[in-house]
C-alpha positions in Angstrom: 21.0 1.9 -19.7 24.3 0.0 -20.0 26.3 -0.2 -23.3 25.0 -3.8 -23.7 21.3 -2.7 -23.6 20.9 -2.1 -27.3 22.1 -5.6 -28.0 19.7 -7.0 -25.4 16.9 -5.0 -26.8 17.4 -6.3 -30.3 17.7 -9.8 -29.0 14.6 -9.8 -27.0 12.6 -8.0 -29.7 13.7 -10.6 -32.2 12.9 -13.4 -29.8 9.4 -12.0 -29.1 8.9 -11.6 -32.9 9.6 -15.3 -33.4 7.1 -16.5 -30.8 3.7 -17.1 -32.4 1.1 -15.7 -30.1 -0.9 -18.8 -30.6 1.8 -20.7 -28.7 2.7 -17.9 -26.3 0.0 -19.2 -23.9 2.3 -22.2 -23.2 5.2 -20.1 -22.0 5.5 -20.1 -18.2 7.5 -16.9 -18.1 8.6 -14.2 -20.5 10.7 -11.5 -18.9 12.4 -8.3 -20.1 15.4 -8.4 -17.7 17.1 -5.6 -19.5 14.4 -3.1 -18.5 15.5 -1.2 -15.4 13.7 2.1 -15.5 10.7 2.5 -13.1 8.2 5.3 -13.2 9.2 7.5 -10.2 7.2 10.7 -10.9 3.6 9.5 -10.9 1.1 12.3 -11.1 0.1 13.5 -7.6 -2.7 15.9 -6.5 -2.4 19.6 -7.2 -3.0 20.6 -3.6 -2.7 24.3 -4.1 -6.4 24.7 -4.8 -7.6 21.7 -2.7 -9.6 20.5 -5.6 -11.6 17.3 -5.0 -10.4 15.4 -8.0 -7.1 15.3 -9.9 -6.7 14.1 -13.4 -3.4 12.8 -14.7 -2.8 14.3 -18.1 -4.0 12.1 -20.9 -1.2 11.1 -23.2 -1.7 12.5 -26.7 -1.3 10.5 -29.8 0.2 13.5 -31.5 3.2 13.3 -29.1 4.0 9.6 -29.6 7.7 8.8 -29.2 9.5 7.8 -32.4 11.3 4.6 -31.5 13.1 2.8 -34.3 11.2 -0.1 -35.8 8.4 -0.1 -33.3 7.3 -3.7 -32.5 3.7 -4.4 -31.8 2.5 -7.4 -29.9 -1.2 -8.4 -29.8 -3.1 -10.0 -27.0 -6.7 -10.3 -26.1 -6.4 -9.1 -22.5 -3.6 -7.3 -20.7 -3.4 -7.3 -16.9 -1.1 -4.8 -15.3 0.1 -5.6 -11.7 0.7 -8.8 -9.9 -1.6 -8.6 -6.9 -3.7 -11.7 -6.4 -6.7 -10.0 -7.9 -4.7 -9.5 -11.1 -3.7 -13.2 -11.2 -7.3 -14.2 -10.7 -8.4 -11.8 -13.4 -5.8 -13.3 -15.8 -6.8 -16.9 -15.0 -10.6 -16.2 -15.4 -10.1 -14.3 -18.6 -8.1 -17.2 -20.1 -10.6 -19.7 -18.9 -13.4 -17.8 -20.5 -11.6 -17.3 -23.8 -10.5 -20.9 -24.1 -7.3 -22.4 -25.4 -6.8 -19.9 -28.2 -7.2 -16.9 -25.9 -4.1 -14.7 -25.5 -3.7 -13.2 -22.0 -0.6 -11.5 -20.6 0.2 -10.3 -17.1 2.7 -7.5 -17.1 4.4 -6.1 -13.9 7.0 -3.5 -13.2 8.8 -5.7 -10.7 11.9 -7.5 -11.8 11.8 -11.2 -12.5 13.5 -12.2 -9.2 11.0 -10.2 -7.1 8.2 -12.2 -5.5 4.8 -12.2 -7.2 1.8 -11.1 -5.2 2.3 -7.6 -3.8 0.4 -7.3 -0.5 0.4 -11.0 0.3 4.1 -11.5 -0.4 6.2 -8.3 -0.7 4.2 -6.5 2.0 4.1 -9.6 4.3 0.3 -9.5 4.8 0.0 -13.0 6.2 -3.2 -12.8 8.3 -6.1 -13.2 5.8 -9.2 -11.1 6.3 -12.0 -13.6 5.4 -15.4 -12.7 4.1 -18.0 -12.8 6.9 -20.9 -13.7 4.6 -22.2 -17.2 5.5 -21.2 -19.9 2.9 -19.0 -17.6 0.9 -16.9 -20.6 0.0 -19.7 -22.0 -2.2 -20.2 -19.0 -4.5 -18.9 -18.6 -8.0 -16.9 -15.4 -7.4 -14.8 -17.0 -4.6 -13.4 -20.0 -6.5 -10.1 -18.5 -7.6 -9.4 -17.4 -4.0 -10.2 -20.9 -2.7 -7.8 -22.4 -5.3 -5.1 -20.0 -4.1 -5.6 -21.1 -0.4 -5.3 -24.7 -1.4 -2.2 -24.1 -3.6 -0.5 -22.0 -0.9 -1.2 -24.7 1.7 -3.0 -22.3 4.1 -3.7 -24.2 7.3 -6.6 -22.0 8.2 -6.1 -18.2 8.0 -2.4 -17.4 7.6 -0.3 -17.5 4.4 3.5 -17.6 4.3 5.0 -15.3 1.7 7.1 -17.9 0.0 4.2 -20.4 -0.2 2.0 -17.6 -1.6 4.5 -16.8 -4.3 4.9 -20.4 -5.3 1.1 -20.9 -5.4 0.6 -17.9 -7.7 3.4 -19.1 -10.1 1.8 -22.5 -10.3 -1.7 -21.0 -10.9 -0.4 -18.8 -13.8 1.6 -21.6 -15.4 -1.3 -24.1 -15.2 -3.6 -21.5 -16.9 -1.0 -20.8 -19.6 -0.6 -17.1 -18.8 2.3 -15.2 -20.3 4.1 -13.1 -17.7 6.3 -10.1 -18.5 8.4 -8.7 -15.7 10.5 -5.5 -15.3 8.1 -3.6 -17.6 6.5 -0.3 -16.7 3.8 0.7 -19.1 2.7 4.0 -20.6 -0.8 4.0 -22.2 -1.8 5.9 -25.3 -5.4 6.9 -25.4 -7.3 7.7 -28.6 -11.1 8.0 -29.2 -11.8 7.0 -25.5 -9.8 3.8 -25.5 -6.3 2.6 -24.9 -4.9 2.2 -28.3 -1.8 0.4 -27.0 0.6 0.5 -24.1 4.3 1.0 -24.5 6.9 -0.8 -22.4 9.0 2.1 -21.1 12.5 2.4 -22.6 11.9 -0.1 -25.3 10.3 -0.1 -28.8 7.8 -2.7 -27.8 4.1 -1.7 -27.9 1.3 -4.0 -26.6 -2.2 -4.0 -28.1 -5.2 -5.6 -26.6 -9.0 -5.5 -26.6 -9.1 -4.7 -22.8 -6.7 -3.6 -20.1 -7.1 -4.4 -16.4 -5.2 -2.3 -13.9 -4.6 -4.2 -10.7 -1.8 -2.1 -9.3 -2.4 -0.8 -5.8 -2.4 2.9 -6.8 -4.2 2.7 -10.2 -1.0 3.5 -12.0 -2.1 2.6 -15.5 -5.5 4.4 -15.1 -3.9 7.6 -13.8 -1.4 7.6 -16.7 -4.4 7.2 -19.0 -5.9 10.4 -17.7 -8.6 8.9 -15.4 -9.3 11.4 -12.6 -9.2 10.5 -8.9 -10.0 11.6 -5.4 -7.2 11.9 -2.8 -7.8 10.6 0.7 -11.4 11.0 1.9 -12.2 14.0 -0.3 -15.3 12.3 -1.7 -16.8 12.1 1.8 -15.7 15.7 2.8 -13.8 18.1 0.5 -11.6 19.1 3.5 -10.4 15.5 4.0 -8.4 15.2 0.8 -5.2 14.9 2.8 -6.6 12.4 5.4 -6.3 8.7 5.0 -6.1 5.4 6.9 -2.8 4.5 8.7 0.0 2.8 6.8 1.7 -0.2 8.3 4.9 -2.2 8.2 4.3 -5.9 8.8 7.5 -7.5 10.0 8.4 -11.1 10.6 9.8 -11.8 14.1 12.1 -14.7 14.3 13.5 -16.3 17.5 10.1 -16.3 19.3 7.4 -18.9 19.4 3.8 -17.9 20.0 4.2 -19.4 23.5 7.2 -17.2 24.2 5.4 -14.2 22.8 2.4 -14.8 25.1 4.8 -15.0 28.0 6.0 -11.5 27.3 2.4 -10.3 27.4 1.6 -12.3 30.6 4.4 -10.5 32.4 2.6 -7.2 31.7 -0.9 -8.4 32.3 0.0 -9.7 35.8 2.0 -6.6 36.8 -0.7 -4.5 38.5 1.5 -1.5 38.8 2.4 -1.5 35.2 -1.2 -2.1 34.1 -2.3 0.9 36.2 0.3 3.0 34.6 -0.7 2.0 31.1 -4.4 2.7 31.8 -3.6 6.1 33.2 -1.5 7.0 30.1 -4.2 6.0 27.7 -6.8 7.9 29.5 -4.5 11.0 29.5 -3.7 10.7 25.8 -7.1 10.0 24.4 -10.6 11.5 24.6 -12.9 9.6 27.0 -14.9 7.8 24.3 -11.6 6.8 22.5 -9.9 5.6 25.7 -13.0 3.5 26.6 -12.7 1.7 23.2 -8.9 1.3 23.5 -9.2 -0.2 27.0 -11.9 -2.7 26.0 -10.8 -6.2 27.1 -7.8 -4.6 28.8 -7.0 -7.7 31.0 -7.6 -10.4 28.5 -4.7 -12.3 26.9 -3.9 -13.2 23.3 -6.5 -15.5 21.9 -6.1 -18.2 19.3 -8.6 -17.4 16.5 -7.5 -20.0 14.0 -5.2 -23.0 14.0 -2.4 -20.7 12.8 -3.7 -17.3 13.8 -4.0 -15.2 16.9 -5.1 -11.7 17.9 -4.3 -9.3 20.8 -7.5 -8.7 22.8 -5.7 -6.3 25.2 -3.7 -3.1 24.4 -1.4 -3.9 27.4 1.5 -5.3 25.4 1.4 -2.2 23.2 1.0 0.1 26.2 4.1 -1.2 27.8 6.1 -0.6 24.6 4.7 3.0 24.3 5.7 3.8 27.9 9.2 2.3 27.2 9.5 4.5 24.0 7.7 7.6 25.6 5.3 7.6 22.6 1.9 9.2 22.8 -1.2 7.0 22.5 -2.8 9.5 20.2 -1.8 9.7 16.5 -3.2 13.2 16.4 -0.5 14.3 18.9 3.3 14.2 18.6 3.7 10.6 17.6 3.2 9.3 14.1 3.5 5.7 15.4 1.0 3.5 17.2 1.5 0.0 18.4 -2.1 -1.3 18.0 -3.7 -4.6 18.9 -2.0 -7.2 16.7 -3.1 -9.8 14.2 -0.5 -12.6 14.7 0.4 -15.4 12.3 2.6 -18.4 13.0 4.3 -18.7 9.7 7.2 -20.9 10.6 9.1 -22.6 13.5 9.5 -19.8 16.0 8.5 -17.3 13.3 5.7 -14.8 13.7 4.1 -12.3 11.4 2.8 -9.2 13.3 0.3 -6.8 11.8 -0.6 -3.8 13.9 2.3 -1.3 13.7 0.6 1.9 12.5 2.2 5.0 11.0 -0.1 7.9 10.6 0.8 9.8 7.4 -1.3 12.2 5.3 -2.3 11.4 1.8 0.6 13.4 0.3 3.2 11.4 2.3 1.5 8.1 1.4 1.7 9.0 -2.3 5.4 9.7 -1.8 5.8 6.2 -0.4 3.9 4.7 -3.4 6.1 6.7 -5.8 9.2 5.4 -4.0 8.2 1.8 -4.9 6.5 1.3 -1.5 9.8 1.3 0.4 9.8 1.6 4.2 10.3 5.1 5.6 13.1 5.9 8.0 10.5 6.2 10.8 9.5 2.6 10.2 13.1 1.3 10.0 14.0 3.1 13.3 10.9 1.9 15.1 11.4 -1.7 14.1 15.0 -1.5 15.4 13.7 -0.3 18.7 11.0 -3.0 18.7 13.7 -5.7 18.2 15.8 -4.4 21.1 12.7 -4.3 23.3 11.6 -7.8 22.4 15.1 -9.1 23.1 15.1 -7.5 26.5 11.6 -8.7 27.4 12.1 -12.3 26.2 15.8 -12.9 26.8 15.9 -14.5 23.3 17.9 -13.8 20.2 15.0 -12.0 18.5 15.2 -10.6 15.0 12.7 -8.2 13.4 12.8 -8.7 9.6 11.2 -6.0 7.5 9.2 -6.9 4.3 10.4 -5.4 1.0 7.3 -3.2 0.8 5.0 -1.4 3.2 1.3 -2.1 3.6 -0.6 0.9 2.4 -4.3 0.7 3.1 -5.5 3.7 1.1 -4.4 6.7 -0.8 -6.7 7.5 -3.7 -9.8 6.4 -5.6 -10.5 6.8 -9.2 -13.6 8.7 -10.3 -15.5 8.6 -13.6 -16.5 5.0 -13.4 -19.7 3.4 -14.8 -21.3 3.3 -11.4 -19.3 4.1 -8.2 -19.9 2.1 -5.0 -20.8 4.4 -2.1 -20.6 4.0 1.7 -24.3 4.8 1.9 -25.1 1.9 -0.6 -23.0 -0.5 1.5 -24.9 0.4 4.6 -28.2 -0.2 2.8 -27.2 -3.6 1.5 -25.2 -2.7 -1.7 -26.0 -2.7 -5.3 -29.2 -3.9 -7.0 -29.5 -7.5 -8.2 -29.0 -6.5 -11.8 -25.7 -4.7 -10.9 -24.3 -7.5 -8.6 -22.1 -10.5 -8.9 -21.9 -11.4 -5.2 -22.1 -10.4 -1.6 -19.3 -9.4 0.8 -19.2 -8.7 4.6 -16.5 -7.2 6.7 -16.2 -4.3 9.2 -15.6 -0.7 8.2 -11.9 -0.7 9.1 -10.3 2.8 9.6 -7.1 1.5 11.3 -5.5 4.5 13.0 -8.6 6.6 12.6 -9.3 9.4 10.0 -9.2 12.8 11.6 -12.3 14.9 10.9 -14.4 12.1 9.6 -17.0 12.4 12.4 -18.6 9.0 12.1 -18.6 7.1 15.4 -20.7 4.1 15.0 -21.0 1.8 11.9 -22.6 -1.7 11.9 -21.1 -4.7 10.3 -22.2 -4.4 6.7 -23.3 -7.2 4.4 -23.6 -5.8 0.9 -24.0 -6.8 -2.7 -21.3 -5.6 -5.2 -20.8 -5.7 -8.9 -18.2 -4.8 -11.6 -19.5 -1.4 -12.5 -17.4 0.4 -9.8 -14.3 -1.0 -11.5 -15.1 -0.1 -15.1 -13.8 3.3 -16.4 -16.5 5.3 -18.0 -14.6 7.4 -20.5 -11.7 4.9 -21.3 -13.9 2.2 -22.7 -11.5 -0.7 -22.5 -10.1 -0.2 -19.0 -10.9 -1.6 -15.6 -9.3 -0.9 -12.2 -9.5 -3.6 -9.5 -8.2 -3.1 -6.0 -8.3 -0.5 -3.2 -8.1 2.4 -5.7 -11.3 1.4 -7.6 -14.3 3.7 -7.8 -15.3 3.8 -4.2 -17.0 6.9 -2.8 -17.2 8.3 0.7 -16.4 5.7 3.4 -16.9 2.7 1.0 -13.1 2.1 0.7 -12.9 1.3 4.4 -14.5 -2.0 3.8 -14.2 -2.5 0.0 -10.4 -2.2 0.1 -10.2 -5.6 1.9 -8.1 -7.9 -0.2 -10.7 -10.7 -0.3 -13.2 -8.3 -1.9 -10.6 -7.3 -4.5 -9.9 -10.9 -5.4 -13.6 -11.6 -5.9 -14.0 -8.6 -8.2 -10.7 -9.5 -10.0 -12.1 -12.9 -11.0 -15.3 -11.3 -12.3 -13.5 -8.5 -14.2 -11.4 -11.1 -16.0 -14.6 -12.8 -17.2 -16.0 -9.4 -18.2 -13.0 -8.6 -20.3 -13.1 -11.9 -22.1 -16.8 -11.5 -22.8 -16.3 -8.0 -24.2 -13.6 -9.4 -26.5 -15.8 -12.2 -27.7 -18.7 -9.9 -28.4 -16.5 -7.2 -30.0 -17.9 -4.5 -27.7 -16.2 -2.1 -25.2 -15.5 -3.5 -21.7 -17.6 -0.9 -20.0 -20.7 -2.2 -21.8 -20.5 -5.5 -20.0 -22.9 -5.8 -17.1 -22.7 -7.6 -13.7 -25.8 -9.7 -14.6 -24.0 -11.1 -17.7 -20.9 -11.8 -15.7 -22.8 -13.4 -12.8 -24.4 -15.9 -15.3 -21.1 -16.7 -16.9 -19.3 -17.3 -13.6 -22.0 -19.7 -12.7 -21.5 -21.6 -15.9 -17.7 -21.7 -15.5 -17.7 -22.8 -11.8 -20.9 -24.9 -11.6 -21.8 -22.9 -8.4 -24.9 -20.9 -7.7 -24.9 -17.2 -6.7 -26.9 -16.1 -3.7 -27.2 -12.3 -3.2 -27.5 -11.8 0.5 -27.0 -8.0 1.0 -28.9 -6.5 3.9 -29.8 -3.0 5.0 -27.9 -2.7 8.3 -28.8 1.0 9.1 -31.1 -0.1 11.9 -33.1 3.1 11.8 -30.1 5.2 12.5 -29.5 8.5 10.6 -26.7 8.0 8.2 -27.6 11.0 6.0 -24.0 12.4 6.5 -22.4 9.2 5.0 -21.7 9.4 1.3 
């Protein structure tokens, strides 16, 4: 820290001490700009024995640091992480507690870094909507709908700047205190987080409940909650296998019409199309090549007013031939230009999602520990893409990288009240008493998972609750997001952002109810939360989970 840091520390501590917590709810932003240290060495798996689960060491109260004049701040609920599910958790907790409720959202990012994680810093513009009929009218979807309205989403695509603005407005309207630039270390005693310390300060934060909405369950892992790496919960040998990681760039200088023209040049070039088809068939197994070449001659389709998708692999095929890349991620190349989700996010500005980088779980954890920064592979490939698009279009195209990469999966916590399994999802999900809603989306293994051995999966429609997010042996902790308590192949669908947002809203209600009742968070049930959500929103829940196994044998799915 700089020589001025002690003065800043004394100043902000004094300022925080002067702010009555009863009025803190009215502050739109409280930030610790002097804090600059980030947690770079998060616990990773001990791969020497290929163990299924790995536990981060639980901090011991006997080893507490001895900062001068430790300052304690008390809240009802602490949310750590600024993904949209965390923002919805904070807002629903505050709404449930009422005006006197004290809710704080803490994030490790600096104050000038955009709120929102995946939807902003990772550039994930194309929204994956729930495929359950009438999801818009259910209690658990109302925070998401409010976000869509605030972010001025035309239909299915969100611009990062509008997403950030919307999240700020939502937090301010709810009276949520936000602390930026603050990495947390939890201290666990008697199976609960006694307090969290803001690293490199003497500030300790106490609360009745803590909700971890970071992508990689950072707070939970530091609190000693064990976790599975990769797909070890499906097969012990798959601990180092995971779904592909992406970079989602914004391409400027091209309209969607001009982008379609590039594809058309390829689709109507018979010689080039034949060459692409031959290459794919040579690089892939017959069953995979058949899937890849599906709709081979069909052009980009408009799926929404502001969104489009590639139906054909032809555009990607032409680029792969240009770059001499394999069309098989199990071979020499770690990169695959897949069929794209395309968003029109501005005038001659397109967001492209479909550039896959196949890394193992260990490499993905390295990226997470490096603040989700793009790898050199990604930077190089996007430079090559920019040059190719310029050549193909004759336009002054620029490929702009987001500040963070889009990681689909790395780990899942274990030791939750009731994990959600892939088998349950296929059979319609959790029982009514353990459900707050229904979700539907494809099992999405972008880039494939080597060794998984599961070839056909139906579109699931399954009930879900809060129990898979509640830590079992840290009584006042919940984990919401892709790293929640998902077993087997469950994460391939449960990781979808919309699902996390639904659950985040519900967990916020659960944390507030636990505080009001004076009981541990992990004793609150989905049935209680479902009833409370209906009261808060005036909407009625309909549980619509269905067994989609269709008589097929899924005994190998966990």
